[in-house]
C-alpha positions as CSV (number, residue, x, y, z in Angstrom):
1,M,0.0,0.0,0.0
2,F,2.7,2.4,1.0
3,K,4.7,1.7,-2.2
4,K,2.0,3.4,-4.3
5,V,2.2,6.6,-2.2
6,L,5.8,6.8,-1.1
7,K,8.7,6.6,-3.6
8,P,11.8,6.4,-1.4
9,L,15.0,7.9,-2.8
10,T,17.7,5.5,-3.8
11,K,21.1,5.8,-2.0
12,V,22.6,7.4,-5.1
13,Q,19.8,10.0,-5.3
14,I,20.2,10.8,-1.6
15,K,23.9,11.2,-2.1
16,N,23.5,13.5,-5.1
17,K,21.0,15.6,-3.3
18,I,23.2,16.1,-0.3
19,L,26.2,16.9,-2.5
20,K,24.2,19.6,-4.3
21,T,22.8,21.3,-1.2
22,E,24.4,20.9,2.2
23,Q,27.8,20.0,0.9
24,K,27.9,23.1,-1.4
25,K,26.9,25.3,1.6
26,F,29.6,23.6,3.6
27,A,32.2,24.1,0.9
28,S,31.3,27.8,0.6
29,G,31.4,28.3,4.4
30,E,27.7,29.1,4.8
31,I,27.3,26.3,7.3
32,S,29.6,24.4,9.7
33,V,30.2,20.7,9.9
34,L,27.9,20.6,12.9
35,D,25.0,21.6,10.6
36,L,25.5,18.7,8.3
37,P,23.1,15.7,8.9
38,L,24.8,12.5,10.1
39,S,23.8,10.8,6.9
40,S,25.8,13.2,4.7
41,Y,28.5,12.0,2.3
42,F,31.7,14.0,2.1
43,S,33.2,14.6,-1.3
44,G,35.7,11.9,-2.2
45,T,34.6,9.5,0.5
46,P,34.2,6.0,-0.9
47,E,31.0,4.1,-0.1
48,S,31.5,1.6,2.7
49,S,31.4,-2.1,1.7
50,L,31.0,-3.2,5.3
51,K,27.3,-3.9,4.8
52,S,27.8,-6.3,1.9
53,V,30.7,-8.0,3.7
54,Q,28.5,-8.5,6.7
55,N,25.7,-9.9,4.6
56,E,28.0,-12.4,3.1
57,L,29.4,-13.3,6.5
58,V,26.0,-13.7,8.1
59,Q,24.9,-15.9,5.2
60,E,28.0,-18.1,5.6
61,Q,27.5,-18.3,9.4
62,R,23.8,-19.2,9.2
63,T,24.5,-22.2,7.0
64,Y,24.9,-25.4,8.9
65,N,27.9,-27.5,8.1
66,H,27.4,-31.3,8.3
67,S,29.9,-34.1,8.9
68,Q,29.8,-37.7,10.0
69,L,32.3,-39.6,12.1
70,D,33.5,-43.0,11.0
71,N,31.3,-44.6,13.5
72,G,28.2,-43.0,12.1
73,L,27.6,-40.1,14.6
74,S,26.3,-37.0,12.7
75,I,27.6,-33.5,13.5
76,F,25.8,-30.2,12.5
77,S,27.2,-26.8,13.4
78,N,27.5,-23.1,12.5
79,D,29.5,-20.1,13.6
80,Y,26.5,-17.8,13.8
81,N,27.9,-14.6,15.4
82,Q,31.2,-15.7,17.0
83,Q,30.4,-13.8,20.2
84,G,27.1,-15.0,21.7
85,T,26.4,-18.1,23.8
86,T,27.5,-21.4,22.4
87,V,24.8,-24.0,22.5
88,I,25.6,-27.7,22.1
89,S,22.9,-30.5,21.9
90,L,23.4,-34.2,21.7
91,A,20.2,-35.8,20.4
92,V,19.5,-39.5,20.7
93,F,16.7,-41.2,18.8
94,A,15.4,-43.0,21.9
95,G,12.1,-41.2,22.8
96,S,8.9,-42.6,24.0
97,R,7.6,-43.6,20.6
98,Y,10.1,-46.5,20.7
99,E,8.5,-47.9,23.8
100,N,5.7,-50.3,24.4
101,Y,3.3,-51.1,27.2
102,N,5.8,-53.1,29.3
103,N,8.6,-50.5,29.2
104,S,6.6,-47.3,28.8
105,G,8.4,-44.6,30.7
106,I,11.9,-45.9,30.4
107,S,13.0,-42.9,28.5
108,H,11.8,-40.7,31.4
109,F,14.0,-42.7,33.7
110,I,17.0,-42.5,31.4
111,Q,16.5,-38.7,31.1
112,R,16.4,-38.4,34.9
113,F,19.7,-40.4,35.2
114,F,21.6,-37.6,33.4
115,F,24.3,-35.8,35.5
116,D,24.0,-38.4,38.2
117,S,27.1,-40.3,39.3
118,T,29.3,-41.9,36.6
119,N,32.0,-44.5,36.5
120,T,34.7,-41.8,36.8
121,R,33.0,-38.9,38.6
122,S,30.6,-38.5,41.6
123,K,27.5,-36.4,41.2
124,M,29.2,-33.7,43.4
125,R,32.2,-33.6,41.2
126,L,30.1,-33.4,38.0
127,V,28.2,-30.4,39.4
128,T,31.3,-28.7,40.8
129,E,33.2,-29.0,37.4
130,M,30.1,-27.8,35.6
131,Q,29.8,-24.7,37.9
132,K,33.4,-23.8,37.2
133,T,32.6,-23.3,33.6
134,G,29.8,-20.8,34.3
135,G,27.6,-22.7,31.9
136,T,24.5,-24.8,32.3
137,V,23.6,-28.4,31.3
138,S,20.1,-30.0,31.0
139,S,18.3,-33.0,29.7
140,S,14.9,-33.5,28.2
141,N,12.9,-36.2,26.5
142,D,10.1,-36.0,23.9
143,R,8.4,-38.5,21.7
144,E,11.3,-39.0,19.3
145,H,14.5,-37.9,21.2
146,I,16.3,-37.7,24.5
147,I,18.3,-34.4,24.3
148,Y,21.3,-33.3,26.3
149,R,22.2,-29.7,26.1
150,S,24.8,-27.2,27.3
151,E,24.9,-23.4,27.1
152,S,28.1,-21.6,27.8
153,I,30.8,-19.3,26.4
154,R,32.8,-20.9,23.6
155,E,35.9,-21.6,25.8
156,A,33.9,-23.8,28.1
157,V,32.6,-26.2,25.4
158,P,35.4,-28.8,25.7
159,K,34.9,-29.1,29.4
160,L,31.1,-29.4,29.2
161,L,31.3,-31.9,26.4
162,T,33.6,-33.9,28.6
163,L,31.0,-34.0,31.4
164,I,28.1,-34.7,28.9
165,S,30.1,-37.6,27.3
166,D,31.0,-39.0,30.7
167,S,27.4,-38.8,32.0
168,V,25.8,-40.3,28.8
169,L,28.4,-43.0,28.0
170,Q,29.8,-43.8,31.4
171,G,26.8,-43.4,33.7
172,R,26.9,-45.4,36.9
173,L,23.8,-47.7,36.8
174,H,23.5,-49.8,39.9
175,E,20.4,-51.1,41.6
176,W,20.9,-48.8,44.6
177,D,21.0,-45.8,42.2
178,L,17.5,-46.5,41.0
179,H,15.5,-45.6,44.2
180,P,16.3,-41.8,44.2
181,I,15.5,-41.7,40.5
182,K,12.1,-43.3,41.2
183,E,11.4,-40.6,43.7
184,L,12.2,-37.9,41.1
185,V,9.9,-39.6,38.6
186,K,7.1,-39.7,41.2
187,Q,7.6,-36.0,41.9
188,D,7.4,-35.4,38.2
189,L,4.1,-37.2,38.0
190,K,2.8,-35.2,40.9
191,D,3.8,-31.9,39.3
192,Y,2.5,-32.8,35.9
193,S,-0.9,-33.9,37.3
194,E,-1.4,-30.3,38.4
195,S,-0.5,-28.8,34.9
196,P,-3.5,-28.6,32.5
197,E,-1.1,-27.9,29.6
198,I,0.9,-31.1,30.2
199,L,-2.2,-33.2,30.8
200,L,-3.8,-31.9,27.6
201,N,-0.6,-32.6,25.6
202,E,-0.5,-36.2,26.8
203,A,-4.2,-36.7,26.2
204,L,-4.0,-35.1,22.8
205,H,-1.3,-37.4,21.5
206,A,-2.8,-40.5,23.1
207,T,-6.2,-39.8,21.5
208,A,-4.8,-38.6,18.1
209,F,-2.5,-41.6,17.7
210,N,-4.6,-44.3,19.4
211,G,-2.2,-44.7,22.4
212,K,0.6,-46.2,20.3
213,N,3.8,-44.9,18.7
214,L,3.5,-41.1,18.8
215,G,0.6,-41.7,21.2
216,N,2.9,-43.2,23.9
217,P,3.3,-41.0,27.0
218,I,6.5,-39.2,27.5
219,I,5.9,-39.4,31.2
220,C,6.3,-42.7,33.0
221,P,2.8,-44.1,33.7
222,T,2.0,-45.0,37.3
223,H,1.8,-48.7,36.7
224,N,5.4,-48.9,35.4
225,I,7.2,-46.9,38.1
226,N,8.0,-50.0,40.1
227,N,8.2,-52.3,37.1
228,I,11.2,-50.7,35.4
229,K,14.5,-52.3,36.7
230,I,18.1,-51.2,36.4
231,D,18.8,-54.1,34.0
232,D,16.0,-52.8,31.7
233,I,17.7,-49.3,31.6
234,I,21.1,-50.8,30.9
235,Q,19.8,-53.0,28.1
236,R,17.9,-50.0,26.6
237,M,20.9,-47.7,26.6
238,D,23.2,-50.4,25.2
239,S,20.9,-50.8,22.3
240,Y,19.7,-47.3,21.5
241,Y,22.7,-45.3,22.6
242,N,24.8,-46.1,19.6
243,P,26.4,-43.6,17.2
244,D,24.0,-44.3,14.3
245,R,21.2,-43.0,16.5
246,M,23.0,-39.8,17.7
247,A,23.5,-36.3,16.3
248,L,25.5,-33.5,17.8
249,F,24.3,-29.9,17.1
250,G,26.4,-26.8,17.7
251,T,25.7,-23.1,17.4
252,N,28.4,-20.5,17.6
253,I,31.3,-22.9,17.3
254,H,33.6,-23.5,14.4
255,H,32.7,-26.7,12.6
256,D,36.2,-28.2,12.5
257,D,36.6,-27.6,16.3
258,L,33.3,-29.4,17.0
259,V,34.2,-32.3,14.7
260,Q,37.5,-32.7,16.6
261,L,35.8,-32.6,20.0
262,A,33.1,-35.0,18.8
263,D,35.8,-37.5,17.6
264,H,37.6,-37.2,20.9
265,F,34.6,-37.7,23.2
266,F,32.2,-39.8,21.0
267,G,34.6,-41.4,18.5
268,S,34.6,-44.7,20.5
269,F,31.8,-46.2,22.5
270,P,31.9,-48.5,25.5
271,E,32.2,-52.2,24.9
272,G,28.8,-53.9,24.5
273,T,27.2,-51.0,22.6
274,G,24.8,-52.4,20.1
275,S,23.7,-51.3,16.7
276,D,20.5,-50.5,14.8
277,E,20.3,-54.1,13.7
278,D,19.5,-55.1,17.3
279,I,16.5,-52.7,17.4
280,P,13.0,-53.7,16.1
281,P,12.0,-51.6,13.1
282,L,9.8,-48.6,14.0
283,E,6.2,-48.9,12.7
284,Q,4.6,-46.0,10.9
285,S,2.5,-43.8,13.1
286,E,-1.2,-44.1,12.7
287,Y,-3.4,-41.1,13.2
288,S,-6.9,-42.0,14.4
289,G,-8.4,-38.9,16.0
290,G,-11.1,-39.1,18.7
291,D,-12.6,-37.5,21.8
292,Y,-11.4,-37.4,25.4
293,Q,-12.5,-35.4,28.4
294,M,-11.0,-35.0,31.9
295,H,-13.4,-33.5,34.4
296,Q,-11.8,-31.5,37.1
297,R,-13.8,-29.3,39.5
298,R,-11.0,-28.1,41.8
299,F,-8.7,-25.4,40.6
300,S,-6.0,-23.2,42.1
301,K,-6.7,-19.5,42.2
302,H,-4.5,-18.9,39.2
303,E,-6.0,-21.6,36.9
304,S,-8.7,-21.0,34.3
305,G,-11.8,-23.2,34.6
306,T,-11.7,-24.9,31.2
307,H,-9.0,-26.0,28.7
308,S,-9.7,-27.5,25.3
309,V,-7.7,-28.5,22.3
310,L,-9.1,-29.2,18.8
311,A,-6.6,-30.8,16.4
312,F,-6.2,-32.4,13.0
313,R,-3.6,-34.5,11.3
314,G,-0.7,-32.3,10.3
315,V,2.5,-33.0,8.3
316,P,6.0,-34.3,9.0
317,F,8.8,-31.7,9.4
318,Y,10.3,-32.5,6.0
319,N,7.0,-31.8,4.1
320,D,6.9,-28.5,2.2
321,D,3.5,-27.7,3.6
322,V,5.0,-27.2,7.0
323,F,5.5,-23.5,6.0
324,A,2.0,-23.0,4.8
325,L,0.7,-24.4,8.1
326,T,3.0,-22.0,9.9
327,V,1.3,-19.1,8.1
328,L,-2.2,-20.6,8.7
329,K,-1.3,-20.9,12.4
330,H,-0.6,-17.1,12.5
331,I,-3.7,-16.3,10.5
332,L,-5.9,-18.1,13.0
333,G,-4.0,-16.4,15.8
334,E,-1.3,-17.2,18.3
335,S,-1.3,-15.4,21.6
336,K,-0.8,-16.0,25.3
337,S,-2.7,-15.1,28.4
338,N,-3.4,-11.5,29.3
339,N,-4.4,-11.5,32.9
340,L,-3.5,-9.6,36.0
341,R,0.0,-11.0,36.1
342,N,1.1,-9.2,32.8
343,L,-1.1,-6.2,32.4
344,H,2.0,-4.1,32.0
345,S,2.7,-5.8,28.7
346,W,-0.8,-5.3,27.2
347,G,-0.8,-4.4,23.5
348,T,-1.6,-5.6,20.1
349,H,0.3,-8.8,20.6
350,G,-2.3,-10.0,23.0
351,L,-5.7,-11.7,22.7
352,L,-7.0,-8.8,20.5
353,N,-4.7,-10.2,17.8
354,N,-6.4,-13.6,17.8
355,H,-8.8,-13.9,14.9
356,I,-11.1,-16.5,16.7
357,V,-11.3,-14.7,20.0
358,K,-12.5,-11.5,18.3
359,Q,-15.6,-13.4,17.0
360,I,-16.8,-14.5,20.5
361,P,-19.4,-12.4,22.1
362,K,-18.7,-11.0,25.5
363,S,-21.8,-12.6,26.9
364,A,-20.1,-16.0,26.4
365,G,-17.5,-15.3,29.0
366,V,-13.8,-14.7,29.2
367,I,-11.0,-16.3,27.1
368,N,-7.6,-16.2,29.0
369,E,-5.5,-18.0,26.4
370,A,-6.0,-18.7,22.7
371,S,-3.3,-20.1,20.4
372,A,-3.0,-22.1,17.2
373,F,-0.1,-24.6,17.0
374,S,1.7,-26.9,14.5
375,I,3.7,-29.9,15.8
376,N,5.9,-31.8,13.3
377,Y,7.5,-35.2,13.7
378,S,9.7,-37.3,11.4
379,D,6.7,-39.1,9.8
380,D,3.5,-37.3,11.0
381,G,2.2,-34.1,12.7
382,L,-0.6,-32.3,14.5
383,F,-2.2,-29.0,13.8
384,G,-4.8,-27.3,16.0
385,V,-6.0,-24.6,18.3
386,K,-6.1,-24.5,22.1
387,F,-8.2,-22.4,24.4
388,A,-8.5,-21.7,28.1
389,G,-11.1,-19.6,30.0
390,D,-14.7,-19.8,31.0
391,S,-16.5,-23.0,30.0
392,S,-19.1,-21.2,27.7
393,A,-16.4,-19.1,26.0
394,V,-14.1,-22.0,25.4
395,G,-17.0,-24.1,24.0
396,E,-17.9,-21.2,21.7
397,A,-14.3,-20.8,20.6
398,V,-14.1,-24.5,19.6
399,F,-17.1,-24.2,17.3
400,R,-15.9,-20.9,15.8
401,S,-12.4,-22.2,15.1
402,L,-13.8,-25.2,13.2
403,D,-16.1,-22.8,11.2
404,L,-13.2,-20.6,10.4
405,L,-11.1,-23.5,9.1
406,K,-14.1,-24.6,6.9
407,T,-14.4,-21.1,5.5
408,I,-10.7,-21.0,4.7
409,A,-10.9,-24.4,3.1
410,D,-13.9,-23.4,1.0
411,K,-13.2,-19.7,0.1
412,G,-9.5,-19.3,0.8
413,V,-8.0,-16.2,2.5
414,C,-7.9,-12.6,1.4
415,E,-4.6,-10.9,0.6
416,E,-4.8,-8.8,3.8
417,N,-5.1,-11.9,6.0
418,L,-2.4,-13.7,4.0
419,D,0.0,-10.9,4.5
420,R,-0.8,-10.6,8.2
421,G,-0.1,-14.4,8.6
422,I,3.2,-14.2,6.7
423,F,4.4,-11.1,8.5
424,K,3.5,-12.4,11.9
425,A,5.3,-15.7,11.1
426,L,8.4,-13.9,9.8
427,F,8.4,-11.6,12.8
428,K,8.3,-14.4,15.3
429,Y,10.8,-16.5,13.4
430,H,13.4,-13.7,13.0
431,S,12.8,-12.6,16.6
432,S,13.9,-16.0,17.7
433,L,17.1,-15.7,15.7
434,E,18.3,-12.8,17.9
435,T,19.6,-15.4,20.4
436,S,21.9,-18.3,20.0
437,V,19.3,-20.6,21.5
438,G,16.7,-19.5,18.9
439,V,19.2,-20.2,16.1
440,H,20.0,-23.5,17.6
441,E,16.3,-24.5,17.8
442,A,15.7,-23.5,14.2
443,N,18.6,-25.5,12.9
444,M,17.7,-28.6,15.0
445,S,14.2,-28.4,13.5
446,F,15.5,-28.0,9.9
447,P,19.1,-29.2,9.9
448,T,19.3,-29.3,6.1
449,L,18.1,-25.7,5.6
450,N,19.9,-22.5,6.4
451,V,18.3,-19.7,8.2
452,T,17.6,-17.4,5.2
453,D,16.0,-20.3,3.3
454,I,13.4,-20.8,6.0
455,G,12.5,-17.2,6.0
456,G,12.2,-17.3,2.2
457,F,9.9,-20.4,2.3
458,I,7.6,-18.6,4.8
459,G,7.5,-15.5,2.6
460,S,6.7,-17.4,-0.5
461,V,3.5,-19.0,0.9
462,T,0.5,-18.2,-1.3
463,A,-3.3,-18.0,-0.6
464,E,-3.7,-21.2,-2.6
465,D,-1.2,-23.0,-0.4
466,V,-3.1,-21.9,2.8
467,Q,-6.4,-23.0,1.3
468,R,-5.0,-26.4,0.2
469,V,-3.5,-27.2,3.7
470,A,-6.8,-26.2,5.3
471,K,-8.6,-28.6,3.1
472,N,-6.1,-31.4,3.9
473,L,-6.6,-30.8,7.6
474,L,-10.3,-31.3,7.4
475,L,-9.9,-34.6,5.6
476,S,-8.7,-36.1,8.9
477,K,-11.0,-37.0,11.8
478,P,-10.8,-34.2,14.4
479,T,-9.2,-34.8,17.8
480,L,-10.9,-33.0,20.7
481,V,-9.5,-33.2,24.2
482,S,-10.8,-31.0,27.2
483,Y,-9.9,-30.6,30.8
484,G,-11.7,-28.8,33.7
485,E,-15.2,-27.6,34.1
486,L,-16.8,-29.0,30.9
487,A,-20.5,-28.3,31.2
488,N,-20.6,-26.2,28.1
489,V,-17.7,-27.8,26.1
490,P,-18.8,-29.8,23.0
491,R,-18.0,-33.4,22.4
492,L,-16.7,-34.6,19.0
493,Y,-20.2,-35.8,18.0
494,D,-21.4,-32.2,18.4
495,L,-18.7,-30.9,16.0
496,T,-19.3,-33.6,13.4
497,K,-23.1,-33.0,13.6
498,S,-22.4,-29.3,12.6
499,K,-20.8,-30.3,9.3
C-alpha cells in the first residue's frame, strides 16, 4: 500500500541531493560541519562495503555444516555470530515412541539419570566441574528424542562436552542408584498432574494416535514406576545409545573444532554398545483422531476453569506444507494469556490479535488463552487450536475455530489476512534468531536448511497454499480433548453434527 504513495529515494539520489545542497553550503562556508546531517556523504569518501561484507558473513555463518564420524555419529554446526552463547545439543533417537506397554516410561527414567554419578565422577564432582565453567547443562525427553544440552561461552565447550560424554556414555547404573530416580519420577508425576497444559498434551497425543507410537506417553505411567528395573535401563541404553542414532548440534562454534571434539569424546563407545540391527523396526505412526474429556472441578486460584484442544492431522517436518501451516497458524492467531500478572505488557500482541477470540461475544464469558499450534515429527504431525477460559467461552471458541477452518478451506484467505499471517510468522521467526538458543532450535528443526532459506519459504506461501492445507486438515478426523469444568464444552459428536 505504501509503495503506491511513497517513492523512497535510492542511495545514489540521496547522495547526489546532499552533494548539491548541504555540501555546497559547507564548501562555501555558509554552514559548519555541525549543521550537516549524520547521513551526509563527504566529497571523495568511498561508499563503505561493510554492509555487503556483513551480509556475506551472516549468510555463511547461518548455513549449517554437516559431517559424520567414521562410527556414524552426525555433526551439525555453524558459527552464527562468534560472540554469543555457544549451544551444544546431543540428540539420541530413543524417545517414548520407541517404547511399548511393558517398558513405557523408560526414556523418562534415562533422562532423569543424566548428570548423576558416573564410573569416573561422583555427582558432586560433576556439578562442581560444571559450575566452574559458568555454563548450564540440561536433559529433556520427547516422543522421538532424548536431548542433552549445554549453554556456555565458547571456551567452556570442551569441558562441558567432557561432562556430557561422561554422563551419557559412562553413567553409573547400579540397583541402589534407582531408588532416588524413582522418587524424582514420582515427583514429576505429581507436578504434571497439576498442569493442564501437560495433561492436555499427553491426552492429545494418546487420543490422536490411538495410544501407540507417537501416542505413547513421555511421562512414565504410574503402573510402570516399580516395574522398570536397572537391567532394563542398561539394556535399553546399550541398544539405543549407539552412534548411528545420535546427532551432535552446535551453534556459535567452528565446525572443525566441534568435529575434533566429537571425535575425541564420542569417537569410541563402551564395549557392549549395540547397533540399529538389534532394534526392532519402527512402525509408521497411525493417526486415528477421537474425543477425550478430563473432568476436574477443583482449581487453584491462578488456573482457568476450562482448557480445550481441537486438532487435526498435520504434516512431517520435511513436508513442504509445514511453512503453509505455519502461516495458517498465525492467520488463526497465536497469543498468550493476558491476565493480572502481565497487564504491564498489554498491547496488540495479546488476545485482541487472535482472529477467533475477536468473534466470540462478551456474553459467552472470558478467554484467557488462545493459540494455534503446529507440531511436526519425522513421519507425522498435528495442527490445531487450544483455548483456556470460562466454559461457555471455550465451547464457543471451539465451534468458531472449526467454522473458520471450513471457511478458509472453501473460500481461501484474502490478501490482507495472508500478508498478516506471513508477516507475523516472519516476525516471530526472525525474533527467535536474535539469540543463540533460537538459532539452535531453528537448525535442530530444519538441519538441512539455512536460516535465510526458512524465511524465504515462509515469505513465498500463497493463498492457494493456505487453502490447500486447510482442506487437507479437514480430511482427517478431528481430535478434541478437554480438561476442567466441561459443562458447556462440546463433544466430538457435536462438532461432526455441525458439518
